[in-house]
C-alpha positions in Angstrom: 218.0 -15.1 101.2 216.3 -12.0 101.9 219.6 -10.1 103.1 221.3 -11.0 99.7 218.3 -9.6 98.0 217.9 -6.9 100.0 222.0 -5.9 99.1 221.0 -6.5 95.6 218.5 -4.0 95.6 220.7 -1.2 97.6 223.2 -2.0 94.7 220.8 -1.7 92.4 219.6 2.1 93.4 223.6 3.2 93.1 223.6 1.8 89.8 220.1 3.4 88.8 221.0 6.8 90.3 224.5 7.1 89.9 224.6 10.5 88.8 222.6 11.8 91.4 225.6 10.3 93.9 228.3 11.7 91.9 226.9 14.8 91.6 226.4 14.7 95.7 230.1 13.6 95.7 231.6 16.6 93.2 229.6 19.0 95.3 230.7 18.1 98.5 234.0 17.5 97.5 234.2 21.0 96.2 232.8 22.2 99.5 235.2 20.4 101.2 238.0 21.9 99.3 237.2 25.2 99.7 236.7 25.2 103.2 240.1 23.5 103.8 241.7 26.6 101.7 240.1 29.2 103.3 240.4 28.3 107.1 243.4 29.5 108.7 245.7 26.5 109.7 245.7 25.2 113.1 249.0 24.2 115.1 249.5 21.8 118.0 252.6 21.9 120.1 252.7 19.4 123.7 254.8 19.6 126.6 255.0 16.3 128.5 254.8 16.5 132.6 255.4 14.3 135.4 253.4 14.2 138.6 254.8 13.0 141.7 253.4 12.3 145.5 255.2 14.2 147.7 257.8 12.8 150.0 256.9 13.1 153.6 258.2 12.1 157.3 254.6 11.7 158.5 255.0 14.5 161.5 251.7 15.4 163.2 251.5 18.7 161.5 252.2 17.2 158.2 249.2 14.7 158.7 247.0 18.0 158.7 248.4 19.0 155.2 249.2 15.8 153.3 246.2 13.9 151.8 245.5 10.9 149.6 243.6 11.5 146.2 241.4 9.1 144.3 243.3 9.7 141.1 246.2 12.3 141.4 246.7 12.3 137.5 243.2 12.7 136.5 242.4 15.5 139.2 245.7 17.4 137.8 244.5 17.3 134.4 241.1 18.8 135.1 242.9 21.4 137.2 245.1 22.2 133.9 242.0 22.6 132.0 240.5 25.0 134.8 239.6 28.9 134.4 242.1 30.0 136.7 245.2 28.4 134.9 243.6 29.8 131.5 243.5 33.4 133.4 247.1 33.1 134.6 247.9 32.1 130.9 246.3 34.9 129.4 248.3 37.5 131.8 251.5 36.1 131.3 251.2 35.8 127.2 249.6 38.9 126.2 247.1 37.1 123.7 244.9 39.9 124.4 247.5 42.4 122.6 248.3 42.0 119.1 250.7 44.5 117.3 250.8 45.3 113.6 251.9 47.6 110.6 255.1 48.8 112.7 256.5 51.7 111.0 260.0 53.1 111.6 262.7 51.8 113.6 260.7 51.5 116.3 261.1 47.8 118.4 259.4 47.3 121.6 257.4 44.8 123.6 254.5 45.2 125.8 254.4 44.6 129.8 251.1 45.9 130.3 248.0 47.3 128.4 245.0 48.9 129.5 242.5 50.6 127.3 238.9 51.6 127.6 236.2 48.9 126.8 234.8 50.8 123.8 238.1 50.3 122.4 238.7 46.8 123.0 239.2 45.0 119.2 239.5 48.6 117.8 243.0 49.7 116.0 244.5 51.9 118.0 247.3 53.7 116.7 250.5 54.2 118.5 253.1 57.0 118.3 256.2 56.4 120.1 258.9 59.6 120.0 261.9 61.0 121.9 263.5 57.4 121.8 260.3 55.9 123.4 260.3 58.6 125.9 257.0 60.0 124.8 254.0 57.8 123.5 250.2 58.7 122.3 247.6 56.9 120.9 244.9 57.8 118.8 241.6 56.4 117.4 240.5 57.9 113.9 242.5 60.8 114.6 241.2 61.1 118.3 243.9 61.4 120.8 243.1 59.2 124.0 244.0 60.1 127.3 246.0 58.6 130.1 242.8 57.3 131.4 241.4 55.7 128.1 244.8 54.3 127.0 248.2 52.9 129.4 251.0 51.1 128.0 254.2 49.8 129.7 257.1 48.5 127.8 259.2 45.5 129.0 261.7 47.3 126.3 261.5 49.9 124.1 263.9 51.3 121.2 263.9 53.8 118.1 260.7 56.0 117.1 257.8 55.3 114.7 254.3 54.0 114.3 252.2 50.8 115.1 249.0 49.6 115.1 247.9 48.0 118.4 244.4 45.8 119.3 243.4 45.0 122.6 241.1 42.4 122.9 238.8 41.5 125.4 240.3 39.5 128.2 237.4 37.2 129.2 237.4 36.0 125.3 241.3 35.5 125.2 240.8 33.3 128.6 237.8 31.6 127.1 240.0 30.7 123.7 243.1 29.5 125.8 240.9 27.3 127.8 239.3 25.5 124.8 242.6 25.1 123.3 244.4 23.4 126.2 243.9 19.4 126.1 245.5 17.1 128.4 245.9 13.3 127.9 247.2 11.0 130.2 250.2 8.7 128.7 250.0 5.2 129.3 247.9 3.3 131.9 250.4 2.6 134.9 252.5 6.2 134.7 252.1 9.6 135.7 252.5 11.1 132.7 250.3 14.1 131.6 250.6 15.4 127.9 249.6 19.0 127.8 248.7 20.5 124.4 247.6 23.8 123.1 246.1 24.9 119.7 246.9 27.9 117.8 247.1 29.8 114.2 251.0 30.3 115.4 253.2 27.3 115.4 255.7 29.5 117.5 252.8 30.9 119.8 251.3 27.5 120.1 254.9 26.3 121.5 255.3 29.7 123.7 251.9 28.9 125.1 252.0 25.2 125.9 255.3 26.2 127.6 253.9 28.8 129.8 250.8 26.4 130.8 253.3 24.0 132.1 255.0 26.7 134.1 251.9 28.3 135.4 251.1 24.9 136.4 253.7 24.3 138.2 253.7 27.4 140.4 249.9 27.1 140.8 250.6 23.0 142.2 253.3 24.8 144.4 250.7 27.1 145.9 247.7 25.1 146.1 249.8 22.4 148.2 251.7 25.2 150.3 248.7 27.7 150.9 247.4 26.2 154.5 251.1 25.6 155.3 251.9 28.6 154.9 249.1 30.3 156.5 250.3 27.4 159.7 253.5 29.4 159.1 252.5 32.7 159.6 250.1 32.0 162.5 253.1 30.5 164.6 255.4 33.2 163.3 253.1 35.8 165.0 252.9 33.7 168.4 256.7 33.6 168.5 257.2 37.1 167.9 254.4 37.8 171.1 255.9 34.7 173.2 259.2 36.2 172.5 258.5 39.8 173.6 256.7 38.3 177.0 260.0 36.2 177.2 262.1 39.2 177.0 260.0 41.3 179.5 259.5 38.2 182.1 263.4 38.2 181.8 263.9 41.8 182.9 261.2 41.4 185.6 263.2 38.7 187.0 266.4 40.1 187.0 264.9 43.7 188.5 263.5 41.5 191.2 266.8 39.8 192.1 268.5 43.0 192.4 265.9 44.4 194.7 265.6 41.0 197.2 268.6 39.7 196.2 268.9 36.0 195.6 265.8 33.9 196.4 265.8 30.3 196.4 262.1 28.6 195.7 261.2 25.5 197.6 260.6 22.3 195.8 256.6 22.5 196.3 256.5 25.9 194.5 259.1 24.7 191.5 256.5 21.6 191.1 253.5 23.9 190.7 255.8 26.4 188.2 256.7 22.8 186.4 252.9 21.7 185.9 252.0 25.7 184.8 254.7 25.4 182.2 253.5 22.2 180.8 249.7 23.0 180.7 250.2 26.2 179.2 252.2 24.5 176.4 249.5 22.0 175.8 247.2 24.9 175.5 249.2 26.7 173.1 249.4 23.2 171.5 245.6 23.3 171.0 245.3 26.9 170.3 247.6 25.5 167.2 245.6 23.0 166.4 242.0 25.2 167.0 243.4 27.9 164.5 243.6 24.8 161.8 240.4 23.0 162.3 238.6 26.6 162.2 240.1 27.7 158.9 239.2 24.2 157.3 235.5 25.2 158.8 235.8 28.6 156.7 237.1 27.2 153.8 233.9 24.5 153.7 231.8 27.5 153.9 233.2 29.4 151.2 235.1 26.6 149.0 234.7 23.2 150.1 237.1 22.0 147.4 240.0 23.7 149.4 239.8 20.9 152.5 241.3 18.8 149.9 244.6 20.1 150.8 244.3 19.6 154.5 243.8 15.9 156.1 243.4 14.8 159.6 244.4 11.8 161.7 240.6 10.9 162.0 240.0 8.2 159.8 236.1 8.8 159.0 237.2 12.3 158.0 239.9 10.6 155.6 237.6 8.7 153.8 234.9 11.3 153.7 237.5 14.2 151.9 238.7 11.3 149.4 235.1 10.4 148.6 234.4 14.6 148.4 237.3 14.7 145.8 236.0 12.0 143.7 232.6 13.8 143.8 234.4 17.3 142.7 236.2 15.1 139.7 232.9 13.7 138.4 231.1 16.8 138.7 233.7 18.8 136.8 233.6 16.1 134.0 230.1 16.1 133.8 229.9 19.7 133.6 231.9 19.6 130.4 229.0 17.9 128.6 226.1 19.0 130.5 224.6 22.3 132.1 224.0 22.7 135.8 220.1 21.5 135.8 221.2 18.3 133.9 219.8 15.4 136.5 222.9 13.5 136.7 225.2 17.0 137.3 222.4 17.7 139.9 222.5 14.3 141.5 226.2 14.2 142.2 225.9 18.3 143.4 223.0 17.3 146.3 225.5 14.1 147.2 228.3 16.6 147.4 226.4 18.5 149.7 225.3 16.3 151.7 228.8 15.0 152.6 229.9 19.1 153.0 227.7 19.2 155.5 228.6 15.5 157.1 232.5 17.3 157.0 231.3 20.4 158.4 229.7 18.5 161.4 232.8 16.1 162.2 235.1 19.7 161.8 232.7 21.3 164.3 232.5 18.1 166.9 236.3 18.2 167.0 236.4 22.3 167.3 234.0 21.7 170.4 236.5 19.1 171.7 239.3 21.1 171.4 237.6 23.9 173.1 236.5 21.8 175.9 240.0 20.6 176.6 241.3 24.0 176.3 238.8 25.0 179.0 239.8 22.2 181.1 243.3 23.2 180.8 242.6 27.1 181.9 240.6 25.5 185.0 243.9 23.5 185.9 246.5 26.7 185.3 243.7 28.7 187.6 243.6 26.3 190.0 247.3 26.3 190.3 247.3 30.2 190.3 245.3 30.2 193.2 247.9 27.9 195.3 250.1 30.5 194.8 248.3 32.8 196.1 248.8 31.3 199.3 252.5 31.9 199.6 253.9 35.0 201.3 253.9 38.6 199.2 257.6 38.4 198.5 257.7 34.6 197.6 254.4 34.9 195.8 255.8 37.7 193.2 259.0 35.5 192.6 256.9 32.7 192.2 255.2 34.6 189.6 258.3 35.9 187.8 259.4 32.5 188.0 256.4 31.2 186.6 256.0 33.5 183.6 259.9 32.7 182.8 259.4 29.0 182.7 256.4 28.7 180.7 257.8 31.7 177.9 260.5 29.6 177.9 258.9 26.0 177.3 256.4 27.8 174.9 259.0 29.8 172.8 261.5 26.3 172.4 257.9 24.4 171.7 256.9 27.0 169.0 260.0 26.9 167.6 260.0 23.1 167.3 256.4 23.7 165.5 257.5 26.1 163.3 260.5 24.2 162.0 258.3 21.0 161.7 256.0 23.1 159.2 259.1 24.4 157.5 260.3 20.9 156.7 256.2 19.5 155.4 256.2 22.7 153.0 259.8 21.9 151.7 258.6 18.2 151.2 255.5 19.5 149.3 257.5 21.6 146.7 258.6 20.1 143.3 256.2 17.6 142.9 255.6 18.3 139.2 258.3 18.0 136.4 258.7 19.0 133.0 260.1 15.8 131.0 259.4 17.3 127.7 259.2 21.0 127.0 257.3 22.2 124.0 258.5 22.6 120.4 257.1 24.7 117.0 255.2 21.9 115.3 256.2 21.5 111.6 252.8 20.8 110.1 249.3 22.2 111.1 246.8 19.7 112.7 243.7 21.3 111.1 242.7 21.5 108.3 243.9 18.0 107.2 243.2 18.4 103.8 243.6 14.7 102.7 241.6 13.3 105.8 238.8 16.4 104.6 238.7 15.7 101.1 238.0 12.1 101.9 235.5 12.8 104.4 233.9 14.9 101.9 233.5 12.5 99.4 232.2 9.8 101.9 229.8 12.3 103.2 228.7 13.2 99.8 228.5 9.5 98.9 225.9 9.0 101.6 223.9 12.1 101.2 223.5 11.1 97.8 222.6 7.3 98.3 220.4 8.8 101.0 218.7 11.1 98.1 218.4 8.2 95.8 217.2 5.7 98.3 214.6 8.3 99.5 213.6 8.7 95.8 213.4 5.3 95.2 211.5 4.4 98.4 209.0 7.2 97.7 209.0 7.2 94.0 205.5 5.6 91.8 207.5 3.8 89.3 207.4 -0.1 88.7 210.7 -1.6 89.8 210.8 -5.4 89.2 208.9 -8.2 86.7 207.3 -9.5 89.9 205.4 -6.2 90.9 203.5 -6.5 87.8 202.8 -10.3 87.8 202.0 -10.1 91.3 199.7 -6.8 91.7 198.6 -7.0 88.3 198.1 -10.4 87.1 200.2 -9.6 83.9 203.1 -12.1 82.8 206.6 -10.6 82.0 208.1 -12.0 78.9 211.6 -11.0 79.6 214.0 -7.8 80.1 216.1 -6.3 77.9 219.2 -4.3 78.9 219.7 -0.7 78.1 220.9 0.0 74.4 222.6 3.1 73.5 222.0 3.9 70.1 221.6 6.7 67.6 217.8 6.8 66.5 218.7 8.4 62.8 221.0 5.5 62.1 220.1 2.2 60.4 222.0 0.2 62.5 222.1 -0.3 66.3 225.0 -2.0 68.1 224.1 -5.4 69.1 226.1 -7.5 71.1 226.3 -11.2 71.6 224.7 -10.8 74.9 222.3 -8.4 73.7 221.5 -10.8 70.8 221.1 -13.8 73.2 218.2 -11.6 75.4 216.4 -11.0 72.5 216.5 -14.4 71.6 215.4 -15.3 75.0 212.4 -13.0 74.8 211.8 -14.8 71.2 211.6 -18.0 72.6 209.6 -17.0 75.5 207.2 -15.5 73.4 206.5 -17.8 70.7 206.5 -21.4 73.1 204.0 -19.4 75.5 200.6 -20.9 75.5 199.3 -17.6 75.4 200.5 -16.3 72.1 202.1 -19.6 70.3 199.3 -19.2 67.5 199.5 -15.3 67.2 201.5 -13.9 64.1 200.6 -9.9 64.5 201.8 -8.0 67.3 201.5 -4.3 68.5 204.4 -2.9 70.6 203.8 0.1 72.7 204.1 1.8 75.9 202.3 4.0 78.3 204.6 7.0 77.8 207.4 8.5 75.4 211.1 7.1 75.8 210.7 3.9 77.2 211.9 1.8 74.3 209.1 0.5 72.2 211.1 1.2 68.9 214.3 -0.4 69.8 212.8 -3.5 71.2 210.7 -3.9 68.3 213.3 -3.6 65.8 215.5 -6.4 68.0 212.7 -8.7 68.0 212.3 -8.3 64.2 216.0 -9.0 63.9 215.9 -12.4 65.9 212.7 -13.6 64.6 213.7 -13.0 60.9 217.0 -15.0 61.7 214.7 -18.4 61.1 213.9 -17.8 57.4 210.6 -16.4 58.8 209.0 -13.6 56.8 209.1 -10.7 59.2 207.3 -7.4 58.6 207.9 -4.1 60.8 205.3 -1.6 60.5 205.6 2.0 61.5 202.4 2.7 63.1 203.8 6.0 65.1 202.5 8.4 62.0 204.0 11.5 64.3 207.1 10.4 65.5 208.3 7.9 62.8 211.2 6.4 65.1 211.1 3.1 62.8 211.1 5.2 59.5 214.1 6.9 60.7 216.1 4.1 61.8 215.6 2.9 58.3 216.4 5.9 56.1 212.9 5.7 54.9 211.9 9.2 55.2 209.8 10.3 52.3 209.2 6.8 50.8 205.8 5.7 50.5 204.4 3.5 53.7 201.7 2.4 56.0 199.3 5.4 55.0 199.8 5.1 51.4 199.0 1.3 51.6 195.8 2.2 53.5 195.3 5.0 51.0 194.9 2.5 48.3 198.5 1.7 47.2 199.9 -1.9 46.8 201.8 -3.6 49.5 204.9 -4.2 47.1 205.3 -0.1 46.6 205.2 0.1 50.2 207.5 -2.5 51.5 211.2 -2.4 51.8 213.7 -4.9 52.2 215.8 -4.5 55.0 217.8 -7.4 56.1 217.1 -10.7 54.8 213.9 -11.8 55.4 213.3 -9.1 57.6 210.9 -6.2 55.7 209.9 -2.6 56.7 206.7 -0.5 56.1 207.8 2.6 56.9 204.8 5.5 58.4 204.5 6.8 54.7 203.2 10.3 53.3 202.2 12.7 56.0 200.1 14.6 54.2 197.7 11.9 54.0 197.1 11.1 57.7 193.6 11.9 59.3 192.6 10.2 62.5 189.8 8.4 60.7 192.1 6.8 58.0 193.2 4.4 61.0 189.3 3.8 61.7 188.4 2.9 58.3 187.6 -0.5 57.2 190.9 0.0 54.6 193.3 -0.8 57.5 191.8 -3.8 59.0 191.7 -5.3 55.1 195.6 -4.4 54.8 196.3 -6.0 58.4 194.3 -9.2 56.7 196.2 -8.9 53.4 199.8 -8.6 55.4 198.9 -11.8 57.5 198.7 -13.8 54.4 202.1 -12.7 53.3 204.5 -12.7 56.3 204.7 -14.8 58.7 205.0 -12.5 61.8 204.0 -8.5 61.7 205.1 -5.8 64.1 203.9 -2.7 64.6 205.2 0.1 66.4 202.9 2.7 67.5 202.9 5.9 69.6 202.3 5.6 73.5 198.8 4.3 74.9 198.5 7.7 76.8 199.7 10.2 74.2 197.3 9.7 71.0 194.5 7.5 70.0 195.8 5.8 67.3 197.2 2.7 69.7 193.9 2.0 71.0 192.8 1.9 67.5 195.1 -0.7 65.9 195.2 -2.7 69.2 191.7 -4.1 68.0 193.1 -4.9 64.9 196.0 -7.4 65.9 196.4 -10.5 67.5 198.0 -9.3 70.6 199.7 -6.0 72.6 202.6 -6.3 74.0 203.7 -3.4 76.8 206.7 -2.0 76.8 208.0 -0.9 80.5 211.2 1.1 81.7 212.0 0.0 84.9 212.4 3.6 87.5 210.6 5.3 84.7 207.3 3.7 84.2 205.1 5.0 86.9 202.4 3.0 88.3 199.5 5.2 87.9 200.4 4.9 84.1 200.8 1.6 83.6 197.6 1.1 85.6 195.7 3.9 83.2 197.3 1.8 79.9 196.1 -1.7 81.2 192.6 0.0 81.6 192.5 1.8 78.3 193.3 -1.5 76.6 190.7 -3.4 78.4 188.1 -0.8 77.5 189.0 -1.4 73.9 188.9 -5.0 74.5 192.6 -5.5 73.1 194.4 -8.7 74.0 197.4 -7.8 76.0 199.2 -10.6 76.3 202.0 -9.4 78.2 204.8 -6.8 79.2 208.3 -6.7 78.1 210.9 -4.7 80.6 213.6 -2.6 78.7 216.0 -0.2 79.3 217.6 -2.4 82.3 220.7 -1.9 83.7 222.3 -5.9 83.9 224.9 -6.4 86.2 226.3 -9.4 87.9 224.4 -9.6 91.4 221.6 -7.7 90.5 218.0 -8.4 90.4 217.9 -8.5 86.5 220.5 -10.8 86.1 218.7 -13.8 86.7 216.6 -12.7 84.0 219.3 -12.3 81.8 221.1 -15.2 82.5 219.6 -18.5 80.7 218.3 -19.0 77.0 215.7 -21.8 78.1 213.0 -22.6 76.1 209.5 -21.2 77.4 208.6 -19.1 80.3 208.2 -21.2 82.7 212.1 -23.1 82.3 213.3 -19.5 82.7 211.4 -19.4 86.0 212.5 -23.0 87.2 216.1 -22.1 86.2 215.9 -18.9 88.4 214.1 -20.2 91.4 216.9 -23.7 91.2 219.7 -20.9 90.9 218.4 -19.1 94.1 218.1 -22.5 95.6 221.5 -23.5 94.8 223.2 -20.5 96.3 221.4 -21.2 100.0 
């Protein structure tokens, strides 16, 4: 029930403050429309890429360069959005160059444009002559030198002029980076949707395709960079060994020509064979040492590059995969936080520790390889020493044969390794494919005028409701009958809905429900133990515009239905609202009767048994007239003639007239308008009535918005006799709802 009551109160706020909410919706809607029409449209084009794992044969060297990633697609998505890709795209797309206002028959496409920094973003007038063989550039009439302006054309035809703008390359890179979006398509696929947003639909599709192409090239470079370096190293070794082999062959030929054909003993042949195997193993260790040392350098300069190398060591493999995970996590966090954020700092610290651990393992591996190489060199020196024991001629022959055999075997070994690396490189290329190329979009994605208008209207409603709620929450107005009864211990006899009527008209539009409400009010008043024997009532309110005259008019109408003689007196001498309703302005009335005129001359028939005594001649009014004994005598005489007398008086806090008349009647009704009458004014009105010993019977709430489900709907629902009956009915209704 509490939740239902809260919702009713919320709905009531909307009804009461509808004009604030409506104004807020209109303002927000207009702002949304202005914004949507003032913004340049943004178009988004997209291409679809497929990420494939490279196919490998798992040779020794391929194990050094191919690695397993924790989430290949996620990693590639982050790479596509990286600054490296954006810079390459900016250089190819030439988005930092704008050309406008081409004059003459000039037609050209710019390949390269260099402008001095002070002219960035400044319109430069380009003048082309002699069929593009001559050109000059001007800024505000001043010709630029070749150091300040340099342009290269892909093609150029004709002659003429054009305005050329060169924007900051950094700004363009940032715009491209911010415009690139990636999205994984599906959960179990390796498909990536690469989209790019720009103000030109054709340009957006062009840039989206350039991004895909640049990324594919970048990916090829990334996968083959380490292998290429190893190929270069092996190639340089091949050239060196080839020269040594050639030199060895020439020396052997020269020896044979000098000494003839010489045979080598089987023992010597064994020494040469062992030296050849040792030299080959030493060369293999040197290649592996080269790769390990390069990996250590990468860890010192750019640790993430180690991800393009992998080793047979399972521990190192695990650490490399963990480093890849931390790099992805750190990059994702940096999209939302700064370097100093606790989460980023925690990941960076963990990453730093992991990098040091990998470097430690690599250095241990380097140390082990160096030790092996040193051991092999010791064996080589040992066998070299054995050769020295042979005679000089045979010793020279053995050395020549040894050098020839070693160089032949090393050259063959290097050729084999070079072919393995070449195959590994070929297997790593082409693992990214373009499935769908981007096409120019037909409609912009921003601003979406329909969604923006709906959002503006919804925001306006929320803002208006928030303002209305704050006004309601912090207002000092009386909002419910229960507040009056619990806080001030004054009974509320009923509520009346708001009536829109012309105060200058003699008739008030009274529908059936309104009349029923007035009858409930009448029954509540005259069957109440407080007021059942009272016959004269004063109707007033704390402040103007709370509807006291309308309430008096309605009560008079329903009371007179029972053939009761009812007299309505317009005691509001200054405003004369009741007099205007009855069209009795200028007629004799209340003031005249006090001054001595007869009652018959100052009362007028209005409707059936209902009569009206207008305010009377205004020139007779002086404040002391109401305080005279004649006023009391007049009211006593009227009580003998009429069953009920209802007096309309000015607001209590406006003038003293009401307080004077309140002492001369049986009871006073205070009219309260919810969300309008302040608590301070209400309390002051009660205090003033108590000060003059007026009998305040209770309150009537007027100008209430009656809607099904609202708080006041219960007061408006049942025509029960007696106030207690109404409250019992309300409580019973609430109990039934539960």
